[in-house]
NUNUZA-938788 format. One record per atom (N, C-alpha, C, CB): residue number from 0; atom name; z negated, x, y. Coordinates in pm, 1 decimal. Glycine has a CB too. Layout:
<atoms>
+-----+----+----------+----------+----------+
|   k |  a |       pz |       px |       py |
+-----+----+----------+----------+----------+
| NUM | CA |        Z |        X |        Y |
...
+-----+----+----------+----------+----------+
</atoms>
This chain:
<atoms>
+-----+----+----------+----------+----------+
|   k |  a |       pz |       px |       py |
+-----+----+----------+----------+----------+
|   0 |  N | -10008.5 |  13079.9 |   8844.0 |
|   0 | CA | -10121.2 |  13148.2 |   8902.0 |
|   0 |  C | -10220.0 |  13192.0 |   8794.8 |
|   0 | CB | -10189.3 |  13059.4 |   9003.3 |
|   1 |  N | -10238.4 |  13106.4 |   8694.7 |
|   1 | CA | -10330.4 |  13142.2 |   8587.6 |
|   1 |  C | -10276.9 |  13261.2 |   8508.3 |
|   1 | CB | -10353.8 |  13022.2 |   8494.7 |
|   2 |  N | -10146.5 |  13265.0 |   8490.7 |
|   2 | CA | -10084.2 |  13375.1 |   8416.8 |
|   2 |  C | -10096.6 |  13507.8 |   8491.0 |
|   2 | CB |  -9937.4 |  13344.4 |   8390.9 |
|   3 |  N | -10100.2 |  13501.8 |   8621.3 |
|   3 | CA | -10107.1 |  13623.4 |   8701.4 |
|   3 |  C | -10249.8 |  13676.6 |   8712.6 |
|   3 | CB | -10050.7 |  13597.6 |   8839.8 |
|   4 |  N | -10342.3 |  13613.2 |   8643.0 |
|   4 | CA | -10479.6 |  13662.4 |   8640.2 |
|   4 |  C | -10565.1 |  13618.7 |   8757.4 |
|   4 | CB | -10478.5 |  13809.1 |   8634.7 |
|   5 |  N | -10525.1 |  13513.0 |   8825.8 |
|   5 | CA | -10606.9 |  13463.0 |   8936.6 |
|   5 |  C | -10741.3 |  13416.9 |   8881.6 |
|   5 | CB | -10534.8 |  13346.6 |   9012.2 |
|   6 |  N | -10851.9 |  13454.8 |   8945.8 |
|   6 | CA | -10983.6 |  13409.9 |   8898.5 |
|   6 |  C | -10991.3 |  13257.1 |   8893.2 |
|   6 | CB | -11094.9 |  13465.1 |   8989.6 |
|   7 |  N | -11060.5 |  13206.8 |   8793.0 |
|   7 | CA | -11071.4 |  13062.6 |   8771.2 |
|   7 |  C | -11121.9 |  12990.2 |   8895.2 |
|   7 | CB | -11163.8 |  13034.1 |   8654.0 |
|   8 |  N | -11224.3 |  13044.7 |   8961.6 |
|   8 | CA | -11281.9 |  12977.9 |   9078.5 |
|   8 |  C | -11180.0 |  12967.1 |   9191.9 |
|   8 | CB | -11406.4 |  13053.4 |   9127.0 |
|   9 |  N | -11098.5 |  13069.9 |   9211.9 |
|   9 | CA | -10996.3 |  13066.0 |   9317.2 |
|   9 |  C | -10885.5 |  12967.7 |   9280.9 |
|   9 | CB | -10937.0 |  13206.4 |   9340.6 |
|  10 |  N | -10849.8 |  12962.9 |   9153.4 |
|  10 | CA | -10748.4 |  12868.9 |   9106.4 |
|  10 |  C | -10794.4 |  12724.9 |   9129.8 |
|  10 | CB | -10718.2 |  12892.2 |   8956.8 |
|  11 |  N | -10919.4 |  12696.3 |   9095.0 |
|  11 | CA | -10975.6 |  12562.3 |   9114.6 |
|  11 |  C | -10978.2 |  12528.1 |   9263.4 |
|  11 | CB | -11118.3 |  12553.1 |   9054.5 |
|  12 |  N | -11016.8 |  12624.4 |   9346.0 |
|  12 | CA | -11021.6 |  12603.3 |   9491.1 |
|  12 |  C | -10882.4 |  12570.8 |   9545.8 |
|  12 | CB | -11078.7 |  12728.1 |   9562.1 |
|  13 |  N | -10781.8 |  12641.9 |   9502.3 |
|  13 | CA | -10644.5 |  12617.2 |   9549.1 |
|  13 |  C | -10595.4 |  12480.2 |   9505.3 |
|  13 | CB | -10549.4 |  12725.7 |   9496.8 |
|  14 |  N | -10629.4 |  12440.3 |   9383.6 |
|  14 | CA | -10588.7 |  12308.2 |   9333.8 |
|  14 |  C | -10654.4 |  12198.5 |   9417.1 |
|  14 | CB | -10626.0 |  12291.8 |   9183.9 |
|  15 |  N | -10784.5 |  12213.0 |   9442.1 |
|  15 | CA | -10857.9 |  12110.2 |   9516.8 |
|  15 |  C | -10811.7 |  12096.2 |   9660.8 |
|  15 | CB | -11004.8 |  12141.2 |   9515.1 |
|  16 |  N | -10753.8 |  12200.2 |   9717.2 |
|  16 | CA | -10707.7 |  12192.7 |   9855.6 |
|  16 |  C | -10557.0 |  12170.6 |   9866.0 |
|  16 | CB | -10745.7 |  12319.2 |   9929.2 |
|  17 |  N | -10490.8 |  12150.1 |   9753.4 |
|  17 | CA | -10345.5 |  12132.5 |   9752.4 |
|  17 |  C | -10304.7 |  12000.9 |   9816.8 |
|  17 | CB | -10292.4 |  12139.0 |   9609.9 |
|  18 |  N | -10193.8 |  12004.8 |   9887.5 |
|  18 | CA | -10136.2 |  11884.8 |   9946.5 |
|  18 |  C | -10032.6 |  11829.7 |   9849.2 |
|  18 | CB | -10072.6 |  11914.7 |  10086.5 |
|  19 |  N | -10056.0 |  11712.0 |   9799.3 |
|  19 | CA |  -9966.8 |  11653.5 |   9699.6 |
|  19 |  C |  -9875.4 |  11546.7 |   9759.3 |
|  19 | CB | -10047.9 |  11593.8 |   9586.4 |
|  20 |  N |  -9858.0 |  11549.5 |   9891.6 |
|  20 | CA |  -9767.6 |  11455.3 |   9955.9 |
|  20 |  C |  -9628.3 |  11472.0 |   9896.0 |
|  20 | CB |  -9764.9 |  11476.6 |  10110.1 |
|  21 |  N |  -9570.4 |  11363.4 |   9855.8 |
|  21 | CA |  -9437.9 |  11368.3 |   9795.6 |
|  21 |  C |  -9440.9 |  11382.4 |   9644.1 |
|  21 | CB |  -9360.6 |  11481.6 |   9854.3 |
|  22 |  N |  -9556.6 |  11415.1 |   9588.8 |
|  22 | CA |  -9570.2 |  11427.8 |   9443.5 |
|  22 |  C |  -9625.5 |  11297.9 |   9385.3 |
|  22 | CB |  -9662.4 |  11547.4 |   9406.9 |
|  23 |  N |  -9715.9 |  11237.2 |   9460.0 |
|  23 | CA |  -9780.0 |  11113.0 |   9416.7 |
|  23 |  C |  -9726.2 |  10998.0 |   9501.4 |
|  23 | CB |  -9935.8 |  11122.7 |   9428.2 |
|  24 |  N |  -9722.7 |  10879.8 |   9445.9 |
|  24 | CA |  -9681.3 |  10761.9 |   9520.0 |
|  24 |  C |  -9531.5 |  10752.5 |   9536.8 |
|  24 | CB |  -9746.3 |  10760.6 |   9653.7 |
|  25 |  N |  -9459.6 |  10787.4 |   9435.0 |
|  25 | CA |  -9314.1 |  10779.5 |   9439.5 |
|  25 |  C |  -9273.9 |  10636.6 |   9473.8 |
|  25 | CB |  -9250.9 |  10824.3 |   9304.3 |
|  26 |  N |  -9186.2 |  10622.2 |   9569.3 |
|  26 | CA |  -9143.0 |  10489.1 |   9611.4 |
|  26 |  C |  -9185.7 |  10458.8 |   9752.7 |
|  26 | CB |  -9197.5 |  10383.7 |   9518.1 |
|  27 |  N |  -9259.9 |  10547.5 |   9814.6 |
|  27 | CA |  -9303.3 |  10526.6 |   9952.2 |
|  27 |  C |  -9423.5 |  10436.1 |   9961.7 |
|  27 | CB |  -9191.6 |  10469.6 |  10033.5 |
|  28 |  N |  -9464.4 |  10412.3 |  10085.2 |
|  28 | CA |  -9584.1 |  10332.7 |  10107.9 |
|  28 |  C |  -9556.2 |  10183.5 |  10107.7 |
|  28 | CB |  -9647.4 |  10371.7 |  10237.8 |
|  29 |  N |  -9431.7 |  10145.0 |  10128.0 |
|  29 | CA |  -9402.2 |  10002.1 |  10135.4 |
|  29 |  C |  -9306.9 |   9954.4 |  10026.9 |
|  29 | CB |  -9344.5 |   9969.5 |  10269.4 |
|  30 |  N |  -9253.3 |  10046.1 |   9947.6 |
|  30 | CA |  -9159.9 |  10006.7 |   9842.9 |
|  30 |  C |  -9228.3 |   9934.1 |   9728.9 |
|  30 | CB |  -9088.1 |  10127.4 |   9790.0 |
|  31 |  N |  -9154.8 |   9846.9 |   9666.4 |
|  31 | CA |  -9207.5 |   9776.5 |   9550.1 |
|  31 |  C |  -9191.5 |   9868.7 |   9429.5 |
|  31 | CB |  -9134.2 |   9638.8 |   9527.6 |
|  32 |  N |  -9299.7 |   9890.6 |   9360.0 |
|  32 | CA |  -9298.7 |   9984.4 |   9247.9 |
|  32 |  C |  -9360.8 |   9916.1 |   9126.8 |
|  32 | CB |  -9375.4 |  10115.8 |   9283.3 |
|  33 |  N |  -9287.4 |   9910.1 |   9017.8 |
|  33 | CA |  -9340.1 |   9847.2 |   8897.3 |
|  33 |  C |  -9400.8 |   9948.2 |   8800.8 |
|  33 | CB |  -9230.8 |   9769.8 |   8827.8 |
|  34 |  N |  -9368.0 |  10076.3 |   8816.4 |
|  34 | CA |  -9421.7 |  10181.5 |   8730.5 |
|  34 |  C |  -9474.6 |  10293.7 |   8818.6 |
|  34 | CB |  -9313.5 |  10234.7 |   8631.4 |
|  35 |  N |  -9602.1 |  10286.1 |   8859.9 |
|  35 | CA |  -9656.0 |  10387.9 |   8949.4 |
|  35 |  C |  -9658.2 |  10526.6 |   8886.0 |
|  35 | CB |  -9795.4 |  10349.6 |   8992.3 |
|  36 |  N |  -9644.5 |  10627.5 |   8969.2 |
|  36 | CA |  -9651.0 |  10766.0 |   8922.3 |
|  36 |  C |  -9792.5 |  10796.9 |   8876.6 |
|  36 | CB |  -9606.7 |  10864.9 |   9033.3 |
|  37 |  N |  -9804.2 |  10862.9 |   8763.7 |
|  37 | CA |  -9936.5 |  10891.6 |   8708.5 |
|  37 |  C |  -9976.3 |  11037.0 |   8723.4 |
|  37 | CB |  -9940.9 |  10853.6 |   8563.7 |
|  38 |  N |  -9896.2 |  11116.5 |   8790.1 |
|  38 | CA |  -9929.2 |  11258.4 |   8801.3 |
|  38 |  C |  -9889.8 |  11330.9 |   8674.8 |
|  38 | CB | -10078.8 |  11278.1 |   8829.5 |
|  39 |  N |  -9978.3 |  11410.6 |   8623.2 |
|  39 | CA |  -9950.7 |  11484.3 |   8499.9 |
|  39 |  C |  -9990.2 |  11402.2 |   8378.7 |
|  39 | CB | -10024.7 |  11618.5 |   8499.1 |
|  40 |  N |  -9904.6 |  11399.5 |   8281.6 |
|  40 | CA |  -9934.8 |  11329.2 |   8157.8 |
|  40 |  C | -10015.5 |  11416.6 |   8063.1 |
|  40 | CB |  -9806.4 |  11283.4 |   8090.2 |
|  41 |  N | -10065.8 |  11356.8 |   7959.9 |
|  41 | CA | -10146.1 |  11428.5 |   7861.4 |
|  41 |  C | -10071.8 |  11543.3 |   7796.3 |
|  41 | CB | -10193.2 |  11334.0 |   7756.0 |
|  42 |  N |  -9944.4 |  11522.8 |   7764.7 |
|  42 | CA |  -9865.2 |  11628.4 |   7701.7 |
|  42 |  C |  -9849.1 |  11748.1 |   7795.3 |
|  42 | CB |  -9727.5 |  11574.5 |   7660.6 |
|  43 |  N |  -9831.0 |  11719.6 |   7923.9 |
|  43 | CA |  -9818.2 |  11828.2 |   8021.0 |
|  43 |  C |  -9948.7 |  11906.0 |   8034.8 |
|  43 | CB |  -9775.7 |  11773.0 |   8157.0 |
|  44 |  N | -10060.3 |  11833.8 |   8036.4 |
|  44 | CA | -10190.2 |  11901.2 |   8044.1 |
|  44 |  C | -10215.1 |  11984.7 |   7918.3 |
|  44 | CB | -10303.7 |  11797.9 |   8062.9 |
|  45 |  N | -10177.3 |  11931.5 |   7802.6 |
|  45 | CA | -10194.9 |  12005.4 |   7677.2 |
|  45 |  C | -10110.5 |  12132.8 |   7676.9 |
|  45 | CB | -10157.6 |  11916.8 |   7556.7 |
|  46 |  N |  -9990.1 |  12123.8 |   7730.0 |
|  46 | CA |  -9903.4 |  12241.6 |   7736.5 |
|  46 |  C |  -9964.1 |  12348.2 |   7828.1 |
|  46 | CB |  -9762.4 |  12202.4 |   7786.3 |
|  47 |  N | -10018.6 |  12305.1 |   7940.6 |
|  47 | CA | -10083.9 |  12399.6 |   8030.6 |
|  47 |  C | -10203.4 |  12466.1 |   7961.1 |
|  47 | CB | -10129.6 |  12328.2 |   8159.7 |
|  48 |  N | -10277.6 |  12387.9 |   7884.3 |
|  48 | CA | -10391.9 |  12441.2 |   7809.6 |
|  48 |  C | -10344.3 |  12546.7 |   7709.8 |
|  48 | CB | -10467.6 |  12327.2 |   7736.1 |
|  49 |  N | -10236.5 |  12517.0 |   7639.7 |
|  49 | CA | -10180.4 |  12613.1 |   7543.7 |
|  49 |  C | -10136.1 |  12741.7 |   7612.5 |
|  49 | CB | -10062.1 |  12550.8 |   7469.2 |
|  50 |  N | -10095.7 |  12729.7 |   7738.4 |
|  50 | CA | -10050.5 |  12846.2 |   7814.0 |
|  50 |  C | -10166.3 |  12925.1 |   7874.9 |
|  50 | CB |  -9955.7 |  12802.7 |   7923.3 |
|  51 |  N | -10289.4 |  12880.0 |   7848.8 |
|  51 | CA | -10405.3 |  12955.8 |   7891.3 |
|  51 |  C | -10470.6 |  12911.8 |   8020.2 |
|  51 | CB | -10368.0 |  13093.5 |   7904.3 |
|  52 |  N | -10432.8 |  12796.2 |   8072.7 |
|  52 | CA | -10496.9 |  12747.1 |   8194.5 |
|  52 |  C | -10639.4 |  12702.9 |   8159.2 |
|  52 | CB | -10414.8 |  12628.8 |   8258.4 |
|  53 |  N | -10740.3 |  12750.0 |   8234.5 |
|  53 | CA | -10880.1 |  12716.3 |   8203.3 |
|  53 |  C | -10908.9 |  12566.0 |   8218.1 |
|  53 | CB | -10974.1 |  12795.7 |   8294.4 |
|  54 |  N | -11007.2 |  12518.6 |   8142.1 |
|  54 | CA | -11045.3 |  12377.5 |   8145.6 |
|  54 |  C | -11083.4 |  12331.2 |   8285.7 |
|  54 | CB | -11160.6 |  12352.5 |   8050.6 |
|  55 |  N | -11159.4 |  12413.8 |   8358.9 |
|  55 | CA | -11200.5 |  12375.4 |   8495.0 |
|  55 |  C | -11078.7 |  12352.6 |   8583.8 |
|  55 | CB | -11291.4 |  12483.8 |   8556.9 |
|  56 |  N | -10976.8 |  12434.8 |   8567.9 |
|  56 | CA | -10855.2 |  12419.7 |   8648.0 |
|  56 |  C | -10781.1 |  12292.2 |   8608.5 |
|  56 | CB | -10763.3 |  12542.8 |   8631.0 |
|  57 |  N | -10775.6 |  12262.5 |   8479.1 |
|  57 | CA | -10710.0 |  12139.5 |   8433.6 |
|  57 |  C | -10784.8 |  12016.3 |   8483.8 |
|  57 | CB | -10700.9 |  12136.9 |   8279.8 |
|  58 |  N | -10917.0 |  12020.7 |   8480.3 |
|  58 | CA | -10997.6 |  11909.9 |   8531.5 |
|  58 |  C | -10974.0 |  11891.1 |   8681.1 |
|  58 | CB | -11147.2 |  11934.4 |   8503.8 |
|  59 |  N | -10968.9 |  12002.5 |   8755.0 |
|  59 | CA | -10944.5 |  11995.6 |   8899.4 |
|  59 |  C | -10805.9 |  11940.0 |   8927.3 |
|  59 | CB | -10960.0 |  12134.3 |   8964.0 |
|  60 |  N | -10707.8 |  11980.7 |   8849.2 |
|  60 | CA | -10571.0 |  11933.3 |   8866.3 |
|  60 |  C | -10561.7 |  11783.2 |   8842.8 |
|  60 | CB | -10476.9 |  12007.1 |   8771.6 |
|  61 |  N | -10621.6 |  11737.9 |   8735.2 |
|  61 | CA | -10619.8 |  11595.6 |   8703.7 |
|  61 |  C | -10694.3 |  11515.6 |   8811.2 |
|  61 | CB | -10682.3 |  11570.5 |   8564.9 |
|  62 |  N | -10809.9 |  11566.5 |   8854.7 |
|  62 | CA | -10886.8 |  11499.5 |   8958.9 |
|  62 |  C | -10812.5 |  11492.9 |   9090.6 |
|  62 | CB | -11018.2 |  11569.2 |   8978.9 |
|  63 |  N | -10742.6 |  11600.1 |   9125.1 |
|  63 | CA | -10666.9 |  11604.5 |   9250.5 |
|  63 |  C | -10550.7 |  11505.2 |   9247.1 |
|  63 | CB | -10614.1 |  11747.1 |   9276.7 |
|  64 |  N | -10480.6 |  11498.1 |   9135.2 |
|  64 | CA | -10371.4 |  11400.7 |   9122.3 |
|  64 |  C | -10426.0 |  11258.5 |   9133.1 |
|  64 | CB | -10296.7 |  11419.3 |   8987.8 |
|  65 |  N | -10537.9 |  11232.4 |   9068.2 |
|  65 | CA | -10595.8 |  11098.1 |   9073.1 |
|  65 |  C | -10639.0 |  11062.7 |   9215.2 |
|  65 | CB | -10715.6 |  11087.6 |   8977.3 |
|  66 |  N | -10705.3 |  11155.2 |   9283.8 |
|  66 | CA | -10748.9 |  11129.5 |   9421.4 |
|  66 |  C | -10629.3 |  11104.2 |   9513.0 |
|  66 | CB | -10831.8 |  11247.6 |   9474.4 |
|  67 |  N | -10523.2 |  11181.6 |   9497.8 |
|  67 | CA | -10403.7 |  11163.3 |   9580.2 |
|  67 |  C | -10336.1 |  11029.7 |   9548.9 |
|  67 | CB | -10304.8 |  11279.5 |   9558.0 |
|  68 |  N | -10334.3 |  10992.1 |   9422.0 |
|  68 | CA | -10274.4 |  10864.8 |   9382.9 |
|  68 |  C | -10353.2 |  10747.7 |   9442.3 |
|  68 | CB | -10268.5 |  10853.0 |   9229.2 |
|  69 |  N | -10485.5 |  10755.1 |   9434.0 |
|  69 | CA | -10569.9 |  10648.4 |   9489.4 |
|  69 |  C | -10548.7 |  10636.4 |   9639.6 |
|  69 | CB | -10718.9 |  10675.1 |   9458.6 |
|  70 |  N | -10541.5 |  10749.7 |   9708.9 |
|  70 | CA | -10518.9 |  10746.0 |   9853.5 |
|  70 |  C | -10381.9 |  10688.3 |   9887.2 |
|  70 | CB | -10532.2 |  10886.1 |   9912.6 |
|  71 |  N | -10279.6 |  10724.8 |   9812.1 |
|  71 | CA | -10145.6 |  10671.2 |   9836.4 |
|  71 |  C | -10143.3 |  10520.2 |   9815.4 |
|  71 | CB | -10042.8 |  10739.0 |   9744.3 |
|  72 |  N | -10210.5 |  10473.6 |   9712.2 |
|  72 | CA | -10216.1 |  10329.7 |   9686.2 |
|  72 |  C | -10297.7 |  10257.8 |   9792.9 |
|  72 | CB | -10275.4 |  10302.7 |   9547.6 |
|  73 |  N | -10404.6 |  10321.1 |   9841.5 |
|  73 | CA | -10485.7 |  10261.4 |   9948.1 |
|  73 |  C | -10399.7 |  10244.3 |  10073.3 |
|  73 | CB | -10611.2 |  10349.2 |   9978.8 |
|  74 |  N | -10324.1 |  10347.6 |  10107.9 |
|  74 | CA | -10237.8 |  10340.2 |  10225.5 |
|  74 |  C | -10127.9 |  10235.9 |  10207.2 |
|  74 | CB | -10176.0 |  10476.8 |  10254.5 |
|  75 |  N | -10073.7 |  10228.8 |  10088.3 |
|  75 | CA |  -9969.4 |  10130.4 |  10059.1 |
|  75 |  C | -10023.5 |   9988.2 |  10073.4 |
|  75 | CB |  -9913.4 |  10151.7 |   9917.3 |
|  76 |  N | -10142.0 |   9965.5 |  10019.9 |
|  76 | CA | -10206.9 |   9835.2 |  10027.7 |
|  76 |  C | -10237.5 |   9801.2 |  10173.3 |
|  76 | CB | -10336.2 |   9833.3 |   9943.2 |
|  77 |  N | -10288.9 |   9899.9 |  10245.7 |
|  77 | CA | -10321.6 |   9879.8 |  10386.8 |
|  77 |  C | -10196.6 |   9845.8 |  10467.1 |
|  77 | CB | -10389.3 |  10005.0 |  10444.7 |
|  78 |  N | -10085.9 |   9913.1 |  10438.1 |
|  78 | CA |  -9962.2 |   9888.9 |  10511.1 |
|  78 |  C |  -9902.2 |   9752.0 |  10479.7 |
|  78 | CB |  -9861.8 |   9997.4 |  10479.3 |
|  79 |  N |  -9941.4 |   9693.2 |  10370.9 |
|  79 | CA |  -9893.1 |   9558.4 |  10338.3 |
|  79 |  C |  -9974.5 |   9452.8 |  10409.7 |
|  79 | CB |  -9897.9 |   9534.3 |  10187.4 |
|  80 |  N | -10075.0 |   9497.3 |  10487.9 |
|  80 | CA | -10156.5 |   9404.5 |  10563.9 |
|  80 |  C | -10264.2 |   9336.6 |  10484.0 |
|  80 | CB | -10071.2 |   9302.8 |  10624.2 |
|  81 |  N | -10297.8 |   9392.6 |  10368.3 |
|  81 | CA | -10397.2 |   9328.3 |  10282.9 |
|  81 |  C | -10529.0 |   9403.8 |  10277.6 |
|  81 | CB | -10342.9 |   9313.5 |  10144.1 |
|  82 |  N | -10532.8 |   9519.4 |  10337.5 |
|  82 | CA | -10654.1 |   9599.9 |  10328.8 |
|  82 |  C | -10712.7 |   9628.6 |  10465.1 |
|  82 | CB | -10626.0 |   9729.3 |  10257.2 |
|  83 |  N | -10838.7 |   9671.4 |  10468.2 |
|  83 | CA | -10903.4 |   9702.5 |  10595.7 |
|  83 |  C | -10845.8 |   9830.6 |  10656.0 |
|  83 | CB | -11055.5 |   9716.4 |  10576.9 |
|  84 |  N | -10839.0 |   9832.9 |  10785.6 |
|  84 | CA | -10794.7 |   9952.4 |  10856.8 |
|  84 |  C | -10912.4 |  10047.1 |  10867.6 |
|  84 | CB | -10737.6 |   9917.5 |  10997.8 |
|  85 |  N | -10888.3 |  10174.9 |  10841.7 |
|  85 | CA | -10996.7 |  10273.3 |  10854.3 |
|  85 |  C | -10984.0 |  10344.6 |  10984.8 |
|  85 | CB | -10995.5 |  10374.0 |  10738.6 |
+-----+----+----------+----------+----------+
</atoms>
């Protein structure tokens, strides 16, 4: 999207509203996982930067992955019967 000239603000908006179900929380909500998915690694973010992706978009991408990961872990914890029901 960045390569196609999408305005930075629209790119950030699309990232923030993206559904990352299936991308974060590999292993399901009840599976035992010893190495949780971290989303995008530093090398991947650096490569995107080299390809011209704006900093705001990279920040939004990293924030969105982190928020989705936290929510997946919250649901996983809740499903194990150890967390409060919302």
